[in-house]
TITORDREN-196649 format. One record per atom (N, C-alpha, C, O): x, y, z; residue number from 1; residue in one letter; atom name. Coordinates in steps of 0.2 Angstrom, whole numbers, plus 5000, padded with zeros to 4 digits. Last residue first. Layout:
   c1   c2   c3   i aa at
    X    Y    Z NUM  a CA
...
! end
This chain:
   c1   c2   c3   i aa at
 5241 5370 4631 204  p  N
 5243 5371 4623 204  p CA
 5241 5364 4618 204  p  C
 5243 5365 4612 204  p  O
 5227 5378 4640 203  k  N
 5232 5372 4636 203  k CA
 5233 5373 4629 203  k  C
 5230 5374 4624 203  k  O
 5225 5395 4647 202  l  N
 5223 5389 4641 202  l CA
 5229 5385 4640 202  l  C
 5234 5387 4638 202  l  O
 5226 5398 4663 201  p  N
 5228 5397 4657 201  p CA
 5227 5392 4653 201  p  C
 5228 5386 4654 201  p  O
 5207 5402 4666 200  l  N
 5213 5400 4668 200  l CA
 5219 5400 4663 200  l  C
 5217 5403 4658 200  l  O
 5202 5417 4677 199  d  N
 5204 5413 4670 199  d CA
 5211 5408 4671 199  d  C
 5216 5409 4674 199  d  O
 5196 5420 4693 198  n  N
 5200 5422 4688 198  n CA
 5202 5416 4682 198  n  C
 5205 5410 4683 198  n  O
 5187 5422 4704 197  n  N
 5185 5419 4699 197  n CA
 5189 5423 4694 197  n  C
 5186 5428 4691 197  n  O
 5187 5418 4725 196  e  N
 5191 5420 4716 196  e CA
 5186 5419 4710 196  e  C
 5182 5415 4711 196  e  O
 5177 5420 4731 195  l  N
 5180 5422 4735 195  l CA
 5185 5423 4728 195  l  C
 5187 5429 4726 195  l  O
 5158 5423 4734 194  t  N
 5165 5421 4726 194  t CA
 5170 5427 4732 194  t  C
 5169 5432 4735 194  t  O
 5147 5419 4747 193  e  N
 5151 5422 4742 193  e CA
 5155 5420 4737 193  e  C
 5155 5414 4736 193  e  O
 5134 5419 4757 192  w  N
 5137 5416 4750 192  w CA
 5139 5422 4748 192  w  C
 5136 5427 4747 192  w  O
 5125 5421 4769 191  n  N
 5130 5422 4765 191  n CA
 5136 5419 4763 191  n  C
 5141 5418 4765 191  n  O
 5120 5400 4765 190  q  N
 5116 5408 4768 190  q CA
 5127 5414 4766 190  q  C
 5133 5412 4763 190  q  O
 5108 5387 4758 189  i  N
 5113 5392 4761 189  i CA
 5114 5399 4761 189  i  C
 5110 5403 4758 189  i  O
 5098 5378 4769 188  l  N
 5099 5381 4765 188  l CA
 5104 5385 4766 188  l  C
 5107 5386 4771 188  l  O
 5092 5359 4767 187  f  N
 5097 5365 4770 187  f CA
 5097 5372 4763 187  f  C
 5095 5372 4757 187  f  O
 5085 5349 4764 186  g  N
 5083 5355 4769 186  g CA
 5088 5358 4770 186  g  C
 5089 5359 4776 186  g  O
 5086 5341 4751 185  h  N
 5089 5339 4755 185  h CA
 5090 5343 4762 185  h  C
 5095 5341 4766 185  h  O
 5074 5346 4742 184  p  N
 5075 5341 4746 184  p CA
 5081 5336 4750 184  p  C
 5081 5330 4751 184  p  O
 5068 5360 4740 183  n  N
 5075 5360 4740 183  n CA
 5074 5351 4748 183  n  C
 5074 5351 4754 183  n  O
 5056 5358 4733 182  n  N
 5061 5362 4729 182  n CA
 5068 5361 4732 182  n  C
 5073 5360 4728 182  n  O
 5047 5349 4739 181  d  N
 5051 5348 4733 181  d CA
 5054 5351 4730 181  d  C
 5056 5349 4724 181  d  O
 5057 5350 4757 180  s  N
 5052 5350 4750 180  s CA
 5054 5350 4744 180  s  C
 5060 5351 4742 180  s  O
 5062 5348 4773 179  r  N
 5063 5345 4766 179  r CA
 5055 5348 4762 179  r  C
 5050 5348 4765 179  r  O
 5068 5367 4783 178  s  N
 5061 5359 4783 178  s CA
 5065 5358 4775 178  s  C
 5068 5362 4771 178  s  O
 5084 5365 4786 177  v  N
 5078 5370 4787 177  v CA
 5072 5362 4782 177  v  C
 5072 5356 4780 177  v  O
 5101 5370 4794 176  n  N
 5097 5366 4792 176  n CA
 5088 5371 4790 176  n  C
 5086 5377 4792 176  n  O
 5114 5379 4784 175  r  N
 5108 5379 4791 175  r CA
 5101 5372 4787 175  r  C
 5098 5371 4782 175  r  O
 5130 5387 4778 174  v  N
 5122 5380 4779 174  v CA
 5119 5380 4784 174  v  C
 5122 5383 4789 174  v  O
 5138 5398 4774 173  s  N
 5135 5392 4777 173  s CA
 5130 5390 4777 173  s  C
 5126 5394 4777 173  s  O
 5152 5401 4763 172  g  N
 5147 5402 4764 172  g CA
 5146 5398 4769 172  g  C
 5151 5395 4770 172  g  O
 5161 5401 4747 171  r  N
 5161 5400 4752 171  r CA
 5155 5405 4755 171  r  C
 5153 5410 4753 171  r  O
 5169 5395 4732 170  t  N
 5165 5404 4737 170  t CA
 5166 5400 4742 170  t  C
 5170 5396 4742 170  t  O
 5180 5400 4717 169  i  N
 5181 5398 4723 169  i CA
 5175 5403 4728 169  i  C
 5174 5410 4729 169  i  O
 5187 5396 4700 168  l  N
 5180 5398 4704 168  l CA
 5181 5394 4712 168  l  C
 5182 5388 4714 168  l  O
 5195 5398 4687 167  r  N
 5195 5395 4692 167  r CA
 5188 5397 4698 167  r  C
 5187 5403 4697 167  r  O
 5189 5395 4669 166  r  N
 5190 5403 4673 166  r CA
 5189 5395 4680 166  r  C
 5185 5390 4680 166  r  O
 5191 5394 4652 165  s  N
 5192 5391 4659 165  s CA
 5192 5396 4663 165  s  C
 5195 5401 4662 165  s  O
 5184 5395 4635 164  l  N
 5187 5398 4640 164  l CA
 5186 5395 4647 164  l  C
 5180 5394 4648 164  l  O
 5184 5392 4620 163  r  N
 5184 5390 4626 163  r CA
 5188 5393 4631 163  r  C
 5194 5393 4631 163  r  O
 5178 5395 4603 162  s  N
 5186 5396 4609 162  s CA
 5181 5393 4614 162  s  C
 5175 5392 4613 162  s  O
 5169 5400 4593 161  s  N
 5173 5397 4592 161  s CA
 5181 5398 4596 161  s  C
 5186 5401 4594 161  s  O
 5156 5397 4601 160  s  N
 5158 5392 4594 160  s CA
 5165 5391 4592 160  s  C
 5167 5386 4591 160  s  O
 5160 5394 4616 159  r  N
 5156 5399 4613 159  r CA
 5159 5394 4606 159  r  C
 5163 5389 4606 159  r  O
 5160 5392 4635 158  i  N
 5159 5389 4628 158  i CA
 5157 5393 4621 158  i  C
 5152 5397 4621 158  i  O
 5168 5396 4650 157  l  N
 5163 5396 4643 157  l CA
 5165 5395 4638 157  l  C
 5171 5397 4636 157  l  O
 5165 5385 4665 156  t  N
 5172 5387 4659 156  t CA
 5165 5390 4655 156  t  C
 5159 5389 4655 156  t  O
 5175 5383 4682 155  q  N
 5168 5387 4674 155  q CA
 5171 5388 4668 155  q  C
 5176 5390 4665 155  q  O
 5179 5372 4692 154  t  N
 5181 5375 4687 154  t CA
 5173 5377 4685 154  t  C
 5168 5374 4686 154  t  O
 5179 5374 4711 153  a  N
 5176 5375 4705 153  a CA
 5180 5376 4697 153  a  C
 5184 5381 4696 153  a  O
 5177 5373 4727 152  y  N
 5182 5373 4723 152  y CA
 5177 5373 4716 152  y  C
 5172 5370 4717 152  y  O
 5169 5379 4742 151  a  N
 5168 5374 4735 151  a CA
 5172 5378 4730 151  a  C
 5172 5384 4728 151  a  O
 5167 5378 4756 150  r  N
 5171 5382 4753 150  r CA
 5172 5377 4748 150  r  C
 5176 5372 4749 150  r  O
 5156 5382 4774 149  f  N
 5158 5376 4767 149  f CA
 5164 5382 4762 149  f  C
 5165 5388 4764 149  f  O
 5150 5379 4790 148  l  N
 5153 5383 4784 148  l CA
 5157 5380 4779 148  l  C
 5160 5375 4780 148  l  O
 5134 5374 4795 147  y  N
 5141 5374 4794 147  y CA
 5145 5376 4789 147  y  C
 5142 5376 4783 147  y  O
 5127 5387 4809 146  p  N
 5128 5383 4803 146  p CA
 5135 5381 4800 146  p  C
 5140 5383 4802 146  p  O
 5138 5375 4819 145  t  N
 5135 5376 4815 145  t CA
 5128 5385 4819 145  t  C
 5126 5388 4824 145  t  O
 5153 5365 4817 144  t  N
 5152 5371 4820 144  t CA
 5141 5370 4816 144  t  C
 5140 5367 4811 144  t  O
 5159 5353 4814 143  s  N
 5161 5355 4820 143  s CA
 5154 5362 4823 143  s  C
 5151 5363 4829 143  s  O
 5161 5353 4798 142  l  N
 5154 5349 4804 142  l CA
 5154 5352 4812 142  l  C
 5149 5352 4816 142  l  O
 5163 5361 4786 141  d  N
 5166 5360 4795 141  d CA
 5161 5358 4799 141  d  C
 5157 5362 4802 141  d  O
 5169 5357 4772 140  v  N
 5163 5357 4776 140  v CA
 5166 5354 4782 140  v  C
 5169 5349 4784 140  v  O
 5173 5358 4755 139  t  N
 5177 5357 4762 139  t CA
 5170 5361 4767 139  t  C
 5167 5366 4767 139  t  O
 5172 5350 4739 138  i  N
 5169 5355 4744 138  i CA
 5172 5353 4753 138  i  C
 5172 5347 4756 138  i  O
 5179 5351 4723 137  s  N
 5180 5348 4728 137  s CA
 5176 5352 4731 137  s  C
 5174 5357 4728 137  s  O
 5176 5354 4708 136  d  N
 5181 5348 4709 136  d CA
 5181 5349 4718 136  d  C
 5186 5345 4719 136  d  O
 5162 5356 4699 135  v  N
 5163 5355 4706 135  v CA
 5168 5350 4707 135  v  C
 5167 5344 4708 135  v  O
 5160 5361 4684 134  t  N
 5163 5357 4689 134  t CA
 5166 5359 4695 134  t  C
 5170 5363 4696 134  t  O
 5150 5374 4673 133  i  N
 5152 5371 4678 133  i CA
 5153 5364 4681 133  i  C
 5148 5361 4681 133  i  O
 5146 5383 4661 132  v  N
 5147 5375 4660 132  v CA
 5149 5375 4668 132  v  C
 5154 5379 4667 132  v  O
 5139 5391 4646 131  q  N
 5141 5391 4654 131  q CA
 5142 5384 4658 131  q  C
 5138 5379 4657 131  q  O
 5139 5396 4631 130  s  N
 5136 5392 4635 130  s CA
 5139 5392 4642 130  s  C
 5143 5397 4641 130  s  O
 5136 5412 4620 129  v  N
 5140 5407 4626 129  v CA
 5135 5403 4631 129  v  C
 5130 5405 4633 129  v  O
 5128 5420 4613 128  n  N
 5128 5412 4611 128  n CA
 5133 5411 4615 128  n  C
 5137 5407 4612 128  n  O
 5131 5435 4616 127  a  N
 5136 5430 4612 127  a CA
 5136 5424 4609 127  a  C
 5140 5422 4605 127  a  O
 5117 5437 4618 126  s  N
 5118 5440 4613 126  s CA
 5127 5434 4608 126  s  C
 5127 5432 4603 126  s  O
 5120 5428 4629 125  i  N
 5113 5425 4625 125  i CA
 5117 5429 4619 125  i  C
 5119 5426 4615 125  i  O
 5129 5434 4638 124  l  N
 5130 5425 4636 124  l CA
 5124 5426 4631 124  l  C
 5125 5420 4630 124  l  O
 5123 5446 4638 123  g  N
 5128 5445 4637 123  g CA
 5131 5438 4633 123  g  C
 5134 5437 4628 123  g  O
 5110 5445 4649 122  k  N
 5112 5444 4643 122  k CA
 5117 5445 4638 122  k  C
 5114 5447 4633 122  k  O
 5119 5442 4659 121  y  N
 5116 5437 4656 121  y CA
 5113 5439 4647 121  y  C
 5114 5436 4642 121  y  O
 5127 5453 4662 120  y  N
 5131 5445 4661 120  y CA
 5126 5442 4658 120  y  C
 5128 5438 4653 120  y  O
 5122 5466 4665 119  g  N
 5123 5465 4660 119  g CA
 5123 5457 4657 119  g  C
 5120 5455 4652 119  g  O
 5121 5471 4677 118  q  N
 5130 5473 4675 118  q CA
 5128 5468 4666 118  q  C
 5132 5467 4663 118  q  O
 5109 5469 4683 117  e  N
 5111 5474 4681 117  e CA
 5120 5475 4679 117  e  C
 5123 5481 4680 117  e  O
 5115 5452 4685 116  k  N
 5108 5457 4681 116  k CA
 5110 5463 4677 116  k  C
 5112 5464 4671 116  k  O
 5126 5452 4695 115  l  N
 5125 5451 4690 115  l CA
 5120 5453 4682 115  l  C
 5121 5456 4677 115  l  O
 5116 5459 4705 114  n  N
 5122 5459 4704 114  n CA
 5123 5460 4697 114  n  C
 5122 5465 4694 114  n  O
 5107 5445 4706 113  d  N
 5103 5454 4705 113  d CA
 5111 5458 4702 113  d  C
 5111 5459 4696 113  d  O
 5113 5438 4711 112  y  N
 5111 5435 4703 112  y CA
 5108 5444 4699 112  y  C
 5107 5446 4693 112  y  O
 5117 5442 4724 111  a  N
 5124 5441 4719 111  a CA
 5121 5440 4710 111  a  C
 5124 5441 4705 111  a  O
 5105 5443 4729 110  k  N
 5112 5448 4728 110  k CA
 5115 5449 4724 110  k  C
 5116 5454 4720 110  k  O
 5103 5429 4730 109  k  N
 5097 5433 4726 109  k CA
 5101 5439 4725 109  k  C
 5100 5441 4719 109  k  O
 5112 5425 4741 108  a  N
 5112 5424 4729 108  a CA
 5108 5426 4727 108  a  C
 5108 5426 4721 108  a  O
 5109 5431 4748 107  s  N
 5115 5432 4747 107  s CA
 5117 5430 4739 107  s  C
 5121 5432 4734 107  s  O
 5096 5426 4753 106  e  N
 5096 5431 4748 106  e CA
 5103 5434 4747 106  e  C
 5103 5440 4745 106  e  O
 5099 5409 4752 105  d  N
 5094 5414 4752 105  d CA
 5095 5422 4751 105  d  C
 5096 5422 4745 105  d  O
 5097 5394 4744 104  a  N
 5102 5397 4747 104  a CA
 5096 5404 4749 104  a  C
 5091 5405 4746 104  a  O
 5088 5386 4735 103  l  N
 5092 5381 4740 103  l CA
 5097 5388 4743 103  l  C
 5102 5386 4745 103  l  O
 5081 5395 4725 102  n  N
 5077 5388 4731 102  n CA
 5082 5387 4735 102  n  C
 5080 5385 4740 102  n  O
 5091 5398 4718 101  l  N
 5087 5403 4724 101  l CA
 5082 5400 4730 101  l  C
 5080 5402 4735 101  l  O
 5092 5386 4709 100  a  N
 5097 5388 4714 100  a CA
 5094 5393 4720 100  a  C
 5094 5392 4726 100  a  O
 5081 5387 4702  99  a  N
 5080 5382 4705  99  a CA
 5085 5385 4710  99  a  C
 5083 5387 4715  99  a  O
 5082 5400 4697  98  a  N
 5074 5399 4701  98  a CA
 5075 5394 4706  98  a  C
 5073 5395 4712  98  a  O
 5091 5398 4687  97  i  N
 5092 5402 4692  97  i CA
 5088 5401 4698  97  i  C
 5091 5402 4704  97  i  O
 5085 5390 4679  96  n  N
 5091 5386 4682  96  n CA
 5092 5393 4691  96  n  C
 5093 5392 4697  96  n  O
 5075 5398 4673  95  t  N
 5074 5391 4677  95  t CA
 5078 5390 4682  95  t  C
 5076 5390 4688  95  t  O
 5083 5409 4666  94  a  N
 5078 5410 4674  94  a CA
 5076 5402 4678  94  a  C
 5075 5402 4684  94  a  O
 5089 5400 4657  93  i  N
 5095 5404 4663  93  i CA
 5088 5405 4672  93  i  C
 5088 5404 4678  93  i  O
 5080 5396 4650  92  v  N
 5086 5392 4653  92  v CA
 5086 5395 4659  92  v  C
 5084 5394 4664  92  v  O
 5075 5405 4644  91  k  N
 5069 5401 4650  91  k CA
 5076 5398 4653  91  k  C
 5076 5398 4659  91  k  O
 5083 5414 4637  90  e  N
 5083 5415 4644  90  e CA
 5077 5412 4647  90  e  C
 5074 5415 4651  90  e  O
 5101 5406 4633  89  d  N
 5092 5405 4633  89  d CA
 5090 5410 4638  89  d  C
 5093 5410 4644  89  d  O
 5113 5399 4631  88  p  N
 5109 5406 4628  88  p CA
 5104 5407 4629  88  p  C
 5101 5410 4625  88  p  O
 5114 5392 4647  87  d  N
 5113 5391 4639  87  d CA
 5111 5398 4635  87  d  C
 5107 5402 4637  87  d  O
 5123 5388 4663  86  l  N
 5119 5393 4659  86  l CA
 5120 5392 4651  86  l  C
 5125 5390 4649  86  l  O
 5127 5386 4678  85  s  N
 5126 5378 4675  85  s CA
 5121 5384 4667  85  s  C
 5115 5382 4666  85  s  O
 5129 5392 4691  84  f  N
 5131 5392 4685  84  f CA
 5130 5389 4679  84  f  C
 5134 5392 4674  84  f  O
 5116 5388 4699  83  f  N
 5119 5395 4697  83  f CA
 5125 5396 4692  83  f  C
 5125 5402 4689  83  f  O
 5115 5375 4696  82  y  N
 5110 5380 4692  82  y CA
 5112 5385 4693  82  y  C
 5110 5389 4689  82  y  O
 5129 5370 4702  81  h  N
 5125 5369 4696  81  h CA
 5120 5373 4693  81  h  C
 5121 5374 4687  81  h  O
 5127 5378 4714  80  h  N
 5132 5379 4712  80  h CA
 5132 5378 4705  80  h  C
 5133 5383 4702  80  h  O
 5116 5365 4722  79  f  N
 5116 5376 4719  79  f CA
 5121 5377 4714  79  f  C
 5119 5378 4708  79  f  O
 5125 5355 4721  78  m  N
 5117 5356 4716  78  m CA
 5115 5364 4715  78  m  C
 5114 5368 4710  78  m  O
 5134 5357 4730  77  k  N
 5136 5356 4722  77  k CA
 5128 5356 4719  77  k  C
 5127 5358 4713  77  k  O
 5127 5358 4741  76  i  N
 5131 5362 4738  76  i CA
 5129 5362 4731  76  i  C
 5126 5366 4728  76  i  O
 5120 5347 4742  75  h  N
 5116 5350 4742  75  h CA
 5121 5357 4737  75  h  C
 5118 5361 4733  75  h  O
 5132 5337 4741  74  d  N
 5126 5336 4736  74  d CA
 5121 5345 4737  74  d  C
 5120 5349 4732  74  d  O
 5135 5341 4754  73  k  N
 5139 5343 4749  73  k CA
 5138 5342 4743  73  k  C
 5141 5344 4739  73  k  O
 5125 5337 4762  72  l  N
 5128 5346 4765  72  l CA
 5131 5346 4756  72  l  C
 5129 5351 4753  72  l  O
 5125 5323 4761  71  e  N
 5119 5329 4758  71  e CA
 5123 5337 4760  71  e  C
 5122 5342 4757  71  e  O
 5136 5322 4766  70  v  N
 5136 5317 4760  70  v CA
 5128 5325 4756  70  v  C
 5128 5329 4751  70  v  O
 5136 5325 4782  69  a  N
 5141 5327 4774  69  a CA
 5139 5326 4770  69  a  C
 5141 5331 4767  69  a  O
 5123 5317 4783  68  v  N
 5125 5326 4785  68  v CA
 5130 5326 4781  68  v  C
 5129 5329 4775  68  v  O
 5122 5306 4786  67  n  N
 5122 5306 4778  67  n CA
 5122 5313 4780  67  n  C
 5117 5315 4776  67  n  O
 5118 5303 4800  66  d  N
 5125 5298 4797  66  d CA
 5124 5304 4790  66  d  C
 5129 5306 4790  66  d  O
 5109 5311 4804  65  k  N
 5115 5314 4804  65  k CA
 5121 5309 4802  65  k  C
 5127 5311 4801  65  k  O
 5100 5306 4797  64  r  N
 5101 5312 4790  64  r CA
 5108 5313 4798  64  r  C
 5113 5316 4796  64  r  O
 5099 5286 4798  63  e  N
 5096 5293 4802  63  e CA
 5100 5298 4799  63  e  C
 5106 5295 4798  63  e  O
 5093 5278 4783  62  a  N
 5098 5278 4789  62  a CA
 5096 5285 4792  62  a  C
 5092 5289 4789  62  a  O
 5087 5265 4771  61  s  N
 5085 5271 4775  61  s CA
 5092 5272 4780  61  s  C
 5096 5268 4779  61  s  O
 5093 5258 4756  60  i  N
 5093 5259 4766  60  i CA
 5094 5265 4771  60  i  C
 5098 5268 4774  60  i  O
 5084 5253 4744  59  a  N
 5088 5257 4746  59  a CA
 5088 5256 4754  59  a  C
 5083 5254 4757  59  a  O
 5081 5241 4732  58  e  N
 5083 5242 4737  58  e CA
 5086 5249 4738  58  e  C
 5091 5251 4734  58  e  O
 5071 5244 4714  57  l  N
 5078 5246 4719  57  l CA
 5076 5248 4728  57  l  C
 5073 5253 4731  57  l  O
 5062 5236 4706  56  a  N
 5059 5239 4710  56  a CA
 5069 5238 4712  56  a  C
 5072 5233 4712  56  a  O
 5060 5243 4687  55  k  N
 5062 5240 4691  55  k CA
 5065 5241 4698  55  k  C
 5070 5244 4699  55  k  O
 5053 5252 4679  54  g  N
 5051 5247 4680  54  g CA
 5055 5239 4685  54  g  C
 5052 5234 4686  54  g  O
 5062 5263 4681  53  g  N
 5061 5259 4675  53  g CA
 5058 5253 4675  53  g  C
 5061 5249 4672  53  g  O
 5062 5260 4699  52  a  N
 5064 5265 4693  52  a CA
 5066 5261 4685  52  a  C
 5070 5257 4684  52  a  O
 5055 5261 4713  51  l  N
 5053 5259 4708  51  l CA
 5058 5263 4702  51  l  C
 5057 5269 4701  51  l  O
 5064 5258 4729  50  i  N
 5061 5263 4723  50  i CA
 5061 5259 4717  50  i  C
 5065 5255 4715  50  i  O
 5061 5253 4747  49  y  N
 5062 5249 4739  49  y CA
 5060 5255 4733  49  y  C
 5054 5258 4733  49  y  O
 5070 5255 4761  48  i  N
 5065 5258 4754  48  i CA
 5067 5255 4749  48  i  C
 5072 5254 4748  48  i  O
 5072 5249 4778  47  r  N
 5073 5247 4768  47  r CA
 5067 5252 4764  47  r  C
 5061 5251 4765  47  r  O
 5070 5246 4789  46  g  N
 5076 5251 4785  46  g CA
 5076 5250 4780  46  g  C
 5081 5249 4777  46  g  O
 5057 5239 4791  45  q  N
 5057 5245 4792  45  q CA
 5064 5250 4789  45  q  C
 5064 5256 4788  45  q  O
 5065 5226 4791  44  v  N
 5062 5228 4786  44  v CA
 5060 5236 4784  44  v  C
 5060 5239 4779  44  v  O
 5071 5227 4805  43  q  N
 5076 5226 4798  43  q CA
 5071 5229 4790  43  q  C
 5072 5233 4786  43  q  O
 5063 5226 4812  42  s  N
 5065 5231 4812  42  s CA
 5069 5233 4808  42  s  C
 5071 5238 4806  42  s  O
 5056 5214 4809  41  v  N
 5050 5220 4808  41  v CA
 5056 5227 4808  41  v  C
 5056 5233 4806  41  v  O
 5066 5207 4815  40  m  N
 5065 5206 4807  40  m CA
 5060 5215 4803  40  m  C
 5060 5218 4798  40  m  O
 5066 5212 4827  39  r  N
 5072 5212 4825  39  r CA
 5072 5211 4817  39  r  C
 5076 5213 4814  39  r  O
 5054 5205 4831  38  f  N
 5057 5212 4831  38  f CA
 5059 5216 4826  38  f  C
 5057 5221 4823  38  f  O
 5056 5191 4830  37  a  N
 5048 5196 4826  37  a CA
 5049 5200 4826  37  a  C
 5046 5203 4822  37  a  O
 5063 5187 4839  36  q  N
 5066 5187 4832  36  q CA
 5061 5192 4826  36  q  C
 5062 5195 4820  36  q  O
 5057 5193 4851  35  w  N
 5064 5196 4848  35  w CA
 5064 5194 4840  35  w  C
 5065 5198 4835  35  w  O
 5046 5182 4849  34  v  N
 5046 5188 4848  34  v CA
 5053 5193 4845  34  v  C
 5054 5196 4840  34  v  O
 5053 5170 4848  33  a  N
 5051 5171 4845  33  a CA
 5047 5178 4845  33  a  C
 5044 5180 4840  33  a  O
 5059 5173 4863  32  g  N
 5063 5171 4856  32  g CA
 5060 5173 4852  32  g  C
 5061 5179 4851  32  g  O
 5049 5170 4871  31  i  N
 5052 5176 4871  31  i CA
 5057 5177 4864  31  i  C
 5059 5182 4861  31  i  O
 5044 5157 4866  30  s  N
 5040 5163 4865  30  s CA
 5043 5169 4865  30  s  C
 5041 5174 4861  30  s  O
 5055 5150 4873  29  i  N
 5051 5149 4865  29  i CA
 5049 5156 4861  29  i  C
 5051 5160 4857  29  i  O
 5053 5152 4886  28  l  N
 5059 5157 4881  28  l CA
 5057 5154 4873  28  l  C
 5058 5157 4868  28  l  O
 5041 5149 4887  27  i  N
 5042 5155 4889  27  i CA
 5048 5157 4884  27  i  C
 5049 5162 4881  27  i  O
 5041 5135 4885  26  c  N
 5035 5140 4881  26  c CA
 5041 5147 4881  26  c  C
 5044 5149 4876  26  c  O
 5054 5132 4895  25  a  N
 5054 5131 4889  25  a CA
 5051 5135 4883  25  a  C
 5054 5138 4879  25  a  O
 5043 5133 4906  24  v  N
 5050 5137 4905  24  v CA
 5051 5136 4898  24  v  C
 5048 5140 4894  24  v  O
 5034 5121 4903  23  v  N
 5033 5130 4903  23  v CA
 5038 5135 4904  23  v  C
 5037 5141 4903  23  v  O
 5042 5113 4905  22  m  N
 5039 5112 4898  22  m CA
 5036 5121 4898  22  m  C
 5036 5125 4893  22  m  O
 5046 5111 4917  21  l  N
 5053 5114 4912  21  l CA
 5050 5116 4905  21  l  C
 5053 5119 4901  21  l  O
 5034 5110 4926  20  s  N
 5040 5115 4925  20  s CA
 5043 5117 4919  20  s  C
 5043 5122 4917  20  s  O
 5032 5096 4918  19  s  N
 5027 5101 4917  19  s CA
 5030 5108 4919  19  s  C
 5030 5112 4915  19  s  O
 5041 5090 4925  18  f  N
 5042 5091 4919  18  f CA
 5037 5094 4915  18  f  C
 5039 5095 4909  18  f  O
 5038 5091 4938  17  t  N
 5044 5093 4938  17  t CA
 5044 5093 4929  17  t  C
 5048 5098 4927  17  t  O
 5025 5084 4938  16  k  N
 5028 5092 4939  16  k CA
 5033 5097 4938  16  k  C
 5033 5103 4938  16  k  O
 5028 5071 4936  15  i  N
 5025 5076 4930  15  i CA
 5028 5084 4932  15  i  C
 5031 5088 4928  15  i  O
 5038 5070 4945  14  h  N
 5040 5069 4940  14  h CA
 5038 5074 4933  14  h  C
 5041 5077 4929  14  h  O
 5028 5069 4960  13  r  N
 5035 5073 4957  13  r CA
 5038 5074 4948  13  r  C
 5041 5079 4946  13  r  O
 5020 5061 4953  12  f  N
 5017 5067 4953  12  f CA
 5022 5070 4952  12  f  C
 5024 5074 4948  12  f  O
 5028 5050 4955  11  a  N
 5028 5050 4947  11  a CA
 5025 5057 4949  11  a  C
 5028 5061 4945  11  a  O
 5027 5049 4970  10  s  N
 5035 5052 4963  10  s CA
 5035 5052 4957  10  s  C
 5040 5054 4953  10  s  O
 5017 5045 4972   9  d  N
 5019 5053 4976   9  d CA
 5025 5056 4970   9  d  C
 5026 5061 4967   9  d  O
 5014 5034 4966   8  i  N
 5011 5039 4965   8  i CA
 5013 5046 4966   8  i  C
 5012 5051 4963   8  i  O
 5024 5028 4974   7  n  N
 5025 5025 4968   7  n CA
 5022 5034 4965   7  n  C
 5026 5038 4963   7  n  O
 5018 5028 4987   6  k  N
 5027 5033 4985   6  k CA
 5026 5032 4977   6  k  C
 5029 5037 4974   6  k  O
 5009 5021 4987   5  l  N
 5005 5029 4988   5  l CA
 5014 5032 4986   5  l  C
 5016 5038 4985   5  l  O
 5012 5010 4986   4  k  N
 5011 5012 4978   4  k CA
 5010 5019 4978   4  k  C
 5010 5023 4973   4  k  O
 5020 5008 4996   3  n  N
 5023 5008 4988   3  n CA
 5021 5013 4985   3  n  C
 5025 5018 4983   3  n  O
 5009 5006 5005   2  f  N
 5012 5011 5003   2  f CA
 5016 5014 4997   2  f  C
 5017 5020 4995   2  f  O
 5005 4995 4999   1  m  N
 5001 5001 5000   1  m CA
 5005 5007 4998   1  m  C
 5005 5011 4994   1  m  O
! end
C-alpha cells in the first residue's frame, strides 16, 4: 500500500517537474520568437524600395546625422550647378536661377541681381555663350552650426570658336530647414560669396 503511494507521489513529482520545464521552455521559445519577429520588422522598416525603370531597387534608410556630410556636399554642388550652368536662352537661365535660389538665402539673390544689372546674362545670350561648371571639391566644417563650407570649381565658357576656363572659389554657411520638393535636402545656403573667379591659362 505504502509502495503504491510512494510511486504515485514520485510520479506526481516527475509530472510536476516535467510540466515546469515545459512551461519554462515555452516561455523561452515565446521570448525568442518575439525578439526575432521584432528584429525582422526593424530590418524591414529600414529598407526602402524605389521603383525605377520598371525595376524595384532597394535602398537603406539611415538617420540624417549619418549622411549629413554627403547631403550637405550634394546640396552645395546642386546650388552651384544651377547657378552657374547656363545656356544662351532666357528660359533656361530663368529656370536654373530659380532652382538655385530655392537652395540659398538673399545672398545668392543679391549676387544674381548684381550680375543681371551688369548685363552678364544678356551678354551670354547675345554672344551665344554656354556656361558649364564642374565642382572639383567641397570642404565642410561639421564642428559648428551653421556648417561652414568652401567650394572649388572650374567654370567653362563655351563659344562657337573658343573655350575659356575660370577657377571659381566660393564660401558660405549652411543651416537646416524643412525639406520640400524645391529643397529636397532640407538645407539653406547663407552668406554666400565668391572669393575667386579668375581665368585659367589656356592649355597648349
